[in-house]
N, C-alpha and C positions, 0 to 999 in steps of 0.2 A: 813862593817859596821855591826853589829851585829843586825841580824831581827827576830829572833826565836829562843827561851830556852828551849831547849827538858832536859826531867823530865825521870829517874828512879821512879816508885812507892812505891816499901816495903821497910820503910827502910829510904828511901828519904823524900817522903812527910807523908805513915802514917806507924803509929807507929805498926809495925802487928808481932811483938815479939812472944808476949804471944799465939796471934793465928796460928801464927808457930809450935810453942811449943805443943798448945793442940793437934793440925793435927798433926805431926812428931810422938808424943806418941801413939797416936792412930793408926797408918801408924806401928808405933814399936813393939805394940801387934801383930798387925796382919804378920807380917812378921821376929817377934825374933831378929828384931836390939837391939842395946842397949840406952835403954831410956833417955831421959835427962833435964837435970833441967834448971834453969834460970842462975844458977852459971857455969853450963855445958857449959851453950851454951856462956855466956861470956869468957870462958876460952877456946873455940875454934876458939876465932875473930882472932887469930892471925896464923891459919894454913891456907895454900891453901885449895880450896876445894877438891881436890883426900888425904891431909892427913887428911881431918875432916871426911872423908867416913871412913877411915881406922883406924881411932879413937873409927867409932862407930860402926865396924864389919859391912859394908855395901860397896858391889861393886861400884864400881866407873862408871862402864859401865853400870850398871841398874838403874842408876838416871833417862836415860831420859823415861822407863817405869814406874817410879814411880809419876812423876810427874802430871798425869791426876787423879791419886790416891789421890794425896796430896793436889791438888785442891778442891776437894769434897769435904773433911775435912776441910781447909778451912773456905769454904760457911759456916760454921755453924757457923762459931765466928765474921762474919762479921759486925753485927750490934755491936760490941762491940770494934771495935777496933776506936783508936785514931788519931787524926793527930800528927804529930810531932809538940815538941811544936815551937810556930812562923813561922809555915810554912802555916798559913792562910792570914794572915798580909803580910807576904812576897809575896805569890801571885798577892794578891791586888795589891801589891804596881807597881811588875813587869808589870802585867796587864793594870794599869793605867800610865802609862810609854811607852804603845803603843807599846812592843813585844807580839808577835804570842807565845803562849804556847802549848808544845803539851807533852804527856806520850810517852814513847816507851818503853814496858814490858814486861817479861814472866808474870806477873800472867795471869789471863785471862781477857778481857773486859769487861764483864759483871760484873766481880766482881767489878773491876776500875770504871765502872759506876756505880755502885751501892752505896759506899763510896763517890767517889763524890757528889751525888745526897743529902746522905744523912746531909752529913756536908757542902752543899750548895755550892759547887767550880764549878764554870760556866765559869772559866774564858780560857780553852783548848778546841781548835779548833779542835784536833786532840788527839787519842787514838788508838795507834797502837801495837799490842800484836802478841807473837810468844812463841809458848808452847816448845822450845828447847831453855836452860839456855844460850846455846853458841853462841848465834844468831842475836844478840843482832844490829850487823854490819850491818848484813843484812835489819833490821828494818832501819835504820840510811841510807845507802845507796838509802833504797824505800823511804823513808821521802823525801831526799834532791830531787830525783828525779821529786816526784810528788808535788813537792813544788817548782820546779824550782830554788832553791836554789844550792849556793857550799858551802864548808863545812867550809871556814872561817866565815860566816855568819850565823853561827850560833854555841852553846854552851852544851854542856851534861853535867847532873848535877845528877851524881851516890855515891853511896854507899859503890859499891863493886868491888872487882879485875876486874872479867871479864865488869865493864861496861867500866871502864876505860881504857883495853885492845882492847875492841871494839870500843872505841873511835878514839883511836889512829889509830888503826886498815883504819878508816874511814877519819883519816885527821883531824878529828874533836878537837877541845879544848875541857876540859875536866875538871868539876868542881868536887872534893870529898867531899861527905857530911860528914863530920866528924863525926857525930851523928847518923849514920845507923851503918849498922850488920857487917862489916868488921872493923877490926886493921889495926893500921900503918904499919905494920912490912909489911904485903902483899904489904899492897898500896904503902910503898918509892918504890918497886920492879918495880911495875908497872909506876910510874913515872905519875902522874894526870899537869896536866900544873898549877890547882892553887890547896890550901886547905881553905875548909870554914869552920870552928869550930862552928860557928852557922848560924842560914839565915841572921842574920845582917850582918856578911863577905860575904855571898854572894850577897846581896844587892850590898856592897861595891864592890867587884870585879867585877860585869857587870855592873855597872858605869865607872869602870876602864877600859873595855875593851870597852865600845859606846866612 
């Protein structure tokens, strides 16, 4: 029986593309990386993380050392970050249906709490974060253990290839949010259990799982 619904944050709940671009371009100025426009951001969606780094002239192995700096720059745009279309209504319906909702993200916890408060979203029992981009499987294991749940009692919703790979590593079913940051080319290879083209699709899938 489905008991808890776990969410990624950026690109799944929060429309933080422009905030990320602003932060990235400031970081690019500091470190002499190639800068990005919205058009280029969209053109990179079909590439893997390593391929994106190569296209921008960034060593993939520097990413863990840049995450903290990028997060501080991202904070400057917090007050301007909207929700993805339809997400507020979707969360209200899921919460009203009795599901436990949680956020597992590689963003910073204080950023997420600030945005949730700004948008009046008080539906989440838990916000768990890791500064490591590729450690969401550890967050998932921790969440399951802390809440005495089995993998088949939860589902994860994310928009990136790494969300899907982490979920599969834990044996957790995963719904890809197609309105987010990654393109279908990466997602097909990762193999999500379900694809939601919009929040209304997600609600339908959750009802079917229940």
